[in-house]
C-alpha positions in Angstrom: 27.5 18.1 2.7 26.4 19.9 -0.6 22.9 20.9 -1.0 22.7 19.5 -4.7 23.6 16.1 -3.1 20.3 16.0 -1.3 17.9 17.3 -4.2 14.9 15.1 -4.8 15.2 12.3 -7.4 13.6 13.0 -10.7 14.5 9.7 -12.6 15.7 6.5 -10.9 17.3 5.4 -13.9 19.8 8.2 -14.1 19.6 10.0 -10.6 18.9 7.5 -8.1 19.5 8.3 -4.5 19.7 5.1 -2.1 20.0 7.3 1.0 16.6 9.2 0.1 13.3 8.1 2.3 11.7 7.7 -1.1 14.0 5.0 -1.9 13.6 3.2 1.6 10.0 3.2 1.6 9.4 1.8 -2.3 12.7 0.0 -2.9 11.0 -3.3 -4.1 8.9 -1.1 -6.4 12.0 0.9 -7.8 14.0 -2.5 -8.1 11.3 -4.0 -10.1 11.0 -1.0 -12.5 14.5 -0.6 -13.1 14.9 -4.4 -13.8 12.1 -4.0 -16.8 13.3 -0.6 -18.0 16.9 0.1 -17.0 18.4 -3.0 -15.2 21.9 -1.0 -14.8 21.0 2.5 -13.5 23.3 5.1 -12.9 23.7 8.2 -10.8 26.3 11.0 -10.5 25.8 11.3 -6.7 28.5 10.0 -4.5 31.1 10.7 -7.3 29.2 8.1 -10.0 27.4 5.1 -8.7 25.9 2.2 -10.7 22.7 -0.1 -9.5 22.5 -3.2 -11.2 19.2 -4.8 -10.4 19.0 -8.3 -12.2 20.2 -11.5 -10.2 22.5 -12.4 -13.2 24.4 -9.0 -13.1 24.6 -8.6 -9.3 25.9 -12.4 -9.1 28.5 -11.7 -12.1 30.0 -8.5 -10.0 30.1 -10.4 -6.7 32.2 -13.2 -8.2 34.4 -10.9 -10.2 37.2 -10.1 -7.8 39.3 -9.0 -10.9 37.4 -5.9 -12.1 35.7 -5.4 -8.9 37.3 -4.6 -5.8 35.9 -5.1 -2.2 37.9 -2.1 -0.6 34.9 0.1 -0.8 31.8 -1.8 0.5 29.9 1.3 1.7 29.0 4.1 -0.7 29.9 7.1 1.0 30.4 10.7 0.5 33.9 10.4 2.1 36.2 7.7 1.5 38.5 6.4 4.2 42.0 5.6 3.8 42.1 2.1 2.8 45.5 0.2 4.0 46.2 -2.7 1.7 45.9 -5.6 1.7 43.8 -5.6 5.1 41.0 -3.1 3.8 39.5 -1.0 6.7 37.2 -3.8 7.9 38.6 -7.3 7.2 37.8 -9.5 5.9 34.8 -8.0 3.9 37.0 -5.1 2.6 39.8 -7.5 1.9 40.5 -8.7 -1.6 42.5 -12.1 -2.5 44.6 -13.4 -1.3 44.5 -11.9 2.1 40.7 -12.1 2.0 40.9 -16.0 2.5 43.4 -15.6 5.4 41.3 -13.0 7.1 38.2 -15.0 6.7 39.6 -18.2 7.8 40.9 -16.7 11.0 37.2 -15.8 12.1 35.3 -18.9 10.9 35.7 -20.8 14.2 33.9 -17.7 16.2 31.0 -18.0 13.8 30.5 -21.7 13.4 27.3 -23.3 14.5 29.2 -25.1 17.4 30.2 -21.5 18.5 26.7 -20.0 18.1 24.6 -22.7 19.6 25.4 -21.6 23.3 24.3 -18.2 22.6 20.8 -19.4 22.0 19.6 -20.0 25.5 20.5 -16.4 26.6 18.9 -14.9 23.4 15.8 -16.5 23.9 15.7 -15.6 27.6 16.3 -11.9 26.6 13.6 -11.9 23.8 11.3 -13.3 26.5 12.5 -10.4 28.9 11.8 -7.6 26.2 8.3 -8.9 25.3 7.3 -9.7 29.1 7.9 -5.9 29.8 5.6 -5.0 26.8 3.0 -7.1 28.2 3.2 -5.8 31.6 2.9 -2.5 30.2 -0.1 -3.4 28.0 -1.7 -5.3 31.0 -1.5 -2.0 32.9 -3.1 -0.1 29.9 -6.0 -2.6 29.7 -6.7 -2.3 33.4 -6.8 1.5 33.1 -9.0 1.2 30.4 -11.4 -1.2 32.0 -11.8 1.3 35.0 -11.9 4.4 33.0 -13.3 3.8 29.8 -11.4 6.5 28.4 -10.5 5.9 24.6 -7.4 7.8 24.8 -6.1 4.9 26.9 -7.1 2.5 24.4 -5.4 4.9 21.6 -2.1 4.7 23.8 -2.1 0.8 24.0 0.3 0.5 20.9 4.1 -0.2 21.1 6.7 0.1 18.7 7.9 -3.5 17.7 11.2 -1.9 16.1 12.2 0.3 18.8 10.9 -1.9 21.7 12.0 -5.2 20.5 13.8 -5.9 17.1 16.6 -3.4 17.6 17.7 -4.5 21.1 18.1 -8.2 20.2 21.4 -8.0 18.0 22.8 -5.3 20.3 22.8 -7.7 23.2 24.0 -10.6 21.2 27.0 -8.8 19.5 27.8 -7.0 22.9 28.1 -10.3 24.7 30.3 -11.8 21.7 32.5 -8.7 21.7 32.8 -8.4 25.6 31.6 -4.8 25.6 28.9 -3.2 27.6 25.2 -3.8 26.7 24.5 -0.5 28.0 26.5 1.0 24.8 23.6 -0.1 22.6 22.6 3.5 21.8 26.3 4.5 20.9 26.2 1.4 18.5 23.0 2.6 16.8 24.5 6.1 16.3 27.4 4.8 14.6 24.9 2.5 12.3 22.7 5.7 11.4 25.7 8.1 10.5 27.7 5.5 8.6 25.2 3.2 7.0 22.1 5.4 6.7 23.3 8.7 6.1 26.5 7.4 3.9 28.8 10.1 5.3 26.4 13.1 4.6 25.5 14.1 8.1 25.9 17.7 8.8 26.3 17.5 12.4 29.8 18.1 13.6 31.1 15.1 15.6 33.6 15.3 18.5 36.3 12.6 18.3 34.9 10.6 21.4 31.5 10.3 19.5 33.3 8.4 16.6 33.2 4.6 16.3 37.1 4.7 15.7 37.5 6.5 19.2 35.1 4.0 20.9 36.8 0.8 19.5 40.3 2.2 20.1 39.1 2.8 23.7 37.8 -0.8 24.1 41.2 -2.3 22.7 43.5 -0.3 25.0 41.3 -1.1 28.1 41.7 -4.9 27.0 45.4 -5.0 26.2 47.0 -7.6 28.6 44.1 -9.2 29.7 42.9 -12.7 28.6 39.1 -13.0 28.2 37.2 -15.4 26.3 35.3 -13.1 23.8 35.9 -11.8 20.5 38.1 -8.8 21.2 40.3 -10.9 23.5 40.5 -13.4 20.6 41.6 -11.0 18.2 44.2 -9.3 20.4 45.7 -12.9 20.7 45.2 -14.1 17.3 48.3 -14.3 14.9 48.7 -14.8 11.2 51.8 -16.9 10.4 53.3 -16.1 13.9 52.7 -12.4 13.6 50.0 -10.7 15.9 47.3 -8.9 14.1 47.9 -5.2 13.5 45.9 -2.6 15.5 44.4 -1.6 12.2 43.0 -5.2 11.6 41.7 -5.6 15.1 39.8 -2.3 14.9 38.5 -2.9 11.2 37.3 -6.4 12.4 35.4 -5.2 15.3 34.1 -2.1 13.2 32.6 -5.0 10.7 31.1 -6.9 13.5 29.5 -3.9 15.1 28.2 -2.5 11.8 27.4 -5.8 10.0 26.2 -7.7 13.1 23.7 -5.4 14.5 21.6 -3.4 11.9 21.2 -6.3 9.4 19.6 -8.5 12.0 17.5 -5.9 13.6 16.2 -5.1 10.0 15.4 -8.7 9.2 13.6 -9.4 12.5 11.5 -6.2 11.9 10.7 -6.8 8.7 9.4 -10.3 9.3 7.1 -9.1 12.1 5.9 -6.3 9.7 4.8 -8.9 7.1 3.4 -11.3 9.9 1.3 -8.3 11.1 -0.3 -8.1 7.9 -0.9 -11.9 7.4 -2.6 -13.4 10.3 -3.3 -16.7 8.3 0.5 -17.0 8.0 0.9 -16.4 11.8 -1.8 -19.1 12.5 0.1 -21.6 10.3 3.5 -21.1 12.0 1.7 -21.5 15.2 0.0 -24.7 14.1 2.9 -26.1 12.2 6.1 -25.1 13.9 8.2 -27.3 11.8 7.5 -24.7 9.2 9.9 -22.2 11.0 13.1 -23.1 9.3 11.6 -22.8 5.7 9.7 -19.7 6.9 13.2 -18.0 8.2 14.7 -18.7 4.8 11.7 -17.2 2.8 11.7 -14.1 5.1 15.6 -13.7 4.7 14.8 -14.0 0.8 11.8 -11.6 0.6 13.1 -8.9 3.0 16.8 -9.4 2.7 18.2 -6.1 4.2 21.8 -5.7 2.9 22.9 -4.1 -0.2 26.7 -4.3 -0.5 29.1 -2.1 -2.8 32.2 -2.6 -4.8 34.5 -0.2 -6.5 35.2 -0.8 -10.2 38.8 -1.9 -10.4 39.0 -2.3 -14.2 37.0 -0.7 -16.9 34.1 -3.1 -17.8 31.0 -3.3 -19.9 27.9 -4.5 -17.8 24.4 -4.6 -19.2 25.3 -2.3 -22.1 26.9 0.2 -19.8 30.3 1.1 -19.6 31.6 1.1 -15.8 35.1 3.1 -15.3 37.7 2.4 -12.9 36.8 4.1 -9.4 33.0 4.2 -9.9 30.9 2.8 -7.1 28.7 -0.1 -7.7 25.7 -1.0 -5.4 25.1 -4.6 -5.2 21.2 -4.8 -4.1 21.0 -8.4 -2.9 17.4 -7.9 -1.9 16.6 -7.2 -5.7 18.4 -10.3 -6.9 15.9 -12.1 -4.4 13.1 -10.4 -6.3 14.1 -11.3 -10.0 11.4 -13.6 -11.6 14.2 -14.9 -13.8 15.8 -16.7 -10.8 12.6 -17.1 -8.3 9.1 -18.2 -9.1 6.6 -15.8 -7.8 9.3 -13.7 -6.2 7.0 -11.1 -4.6 4.8 -13.8 -2.8 6.0 -15.0 0.6 5.6 -18.7 0.6 6.4 -20.2 4.0 7.4 -23.6 2.8 9.3 -22.6 -0.3 11.6 -25.4 -0.8 13.9 -24.2 -3.8 15.3 -21.0 -2.2 18.8 -20.3 -2.9 18.6 -16.8 -1.8 21.3 -14.0 -1.8 20.1 -12.4 1.8 23.9 -13.3 2.9 25.5 -12.1 -0.4 27.2 -14.0 -3.1 30.7 -14.8 -4.0 33.7 -15.0 -1.7 32.3 -12.4 0.9 29.2 -14.6 1.5 28.0 -13.1 5.2 30.3 -15.2 7.9 27.7 -14.2 10.4 24.8 -16.1 8.6 24.6 -18.9 11.4 24.2 -16.2 14.0 21.6 -14.1 12.0 19.5 -17.2 11.7 19.7 -18.2 15.2 18.6 -14.6 16.2 15.8 -14.2 13.7 14.5 -17.7 14.7 14.5 -17.2 18.2 13.1 -13.7 18.1 10.1 -15.0 15.7 9.5 -17.9 18.1 9.1 -16.2 21.1 7.2 -13.5 19.5 4.7 -15.9 18.2 4.5 -17.6 21.6 3.8 -14.7 23.6 2.1 -12.3 21.0 0.1 -14.7 18.7 -2.5 -11.8 17.8 -1.2 -8.6 16.7 -1.7 -6.1 13.9 0.0 -2.9 12.5 -1.6 0.0 13.9 -1.0 2.1 10.9 0.8 0.7 7.9 1.6 4.0 6.5 3.4 5.3 9.8 6.0 2.4 9.3 9.3 4.1 8.8 12.0 2.3 6.8 15.8 3.0 7.3 17.7 4.6 4.5 21.4 3.6 3.2 22.6 0.2 2.4 20.8 -1.7 5.1 16.9 -1.7 5.0 14.3 -2.6 7.7 11.5 -1.0 9.8 12.8 1.8 12.3 9.3 2.7 13.4 6.7 0.1 13.5 3.8 0.6 15.8 1.9 -2.5 16.8 -1.3 -3.3 18.4 -1.7 -6.6 20.4 -5.0 -8.0 19.8 -6.5 -9.6 23.0 -10.0 -10.5 22.9 -10.8 -7.4 25.0 -9.0 -5.2 22.7 -10.4 -6.6 19.5 -13.9 -6.0 20.9 -13.0 -2.6 21.8 -11.5 -2.0 18.6 -14.7 -2.7 16.9 -16.5 -0.3 19.0 -14.4 2.7 18.2 -16.1 5.2 15.8 
């Protein structure tokens, strides 16, 4: 990793870095500024990258498969070899016409009918996670009651991102794939290096630490078995009577790991982050549970986690700028969701917003296959949270840490549960 690639950003219009902590912390404000001053920004980083910020431009690119190829969806310092027509993570990296074939293959596995049976186990796991948190909190309250030590009160804070949000999609995806849930730390390592650092990590990786090695290991261990999970399905699947290639199977598993964990983890965390600062909305959701479907869509709109990418396939003009073949183009769907030309009061979270054609799951042919799964996980995670922890607040808003790269969500989020006793003690602290 060259030192110049990590130098501070002086001007977001001409030198943005989507992997910088500054971008992660202030992305909505940066998008707003760019929409008003330079709606198609450019940076020389990563070999040349464009950042459109208006809904109109983002939608145009997402629907234009002639001038923009999906064979590069993660801006990276190191581009992988991209086998045609499959791409390295089908169907999201596949262009037409193969894209439709690869996508149709997976549709049954992510249909509402296929997702519905996962709800009960997801709800039980969310309850298990929060019961552990609440037991720890109860032990701290008991210790505080007997000792009166303010340090015990200070310790009565937990990280909602690390102890709750990040675990839910790991468990769900592991169950769908048929891999050990205990491998969650490995999954998060893959996500950090590939999505957050965009290939800029300086650490030396042994082959066994890489995602490709892990997936190939799983594939080899499963050959000849017949199991009712996604890996088993892919190993038995055929296109026109021909089994899927190892590259196809590997790429699709990689896609599910990368796209199915970090995105939902981020959406859950961002929704809790918002509610922790708006107790009036928490109260409304508890009093009016029928609002939850609308609230989930609004959280997805306001805190959409995913920025996709494309490569320019043919030179094209966009927003008065000339994009050249081979350039990277980021598609910040969260910015599209904040465009005042498309949404009324876009920076306000309106729980019962009815007109909400958001782009949280993308636009065009690559609209997220896992949208039914993500909605289920987010809904269940919030319902269980509000049932068990109706009174809570951010301990320190400034200490919240947002992930860098193309998926944005809270990675550290200290939360305090406000029981009547704790609320009283909080007021007594100097």
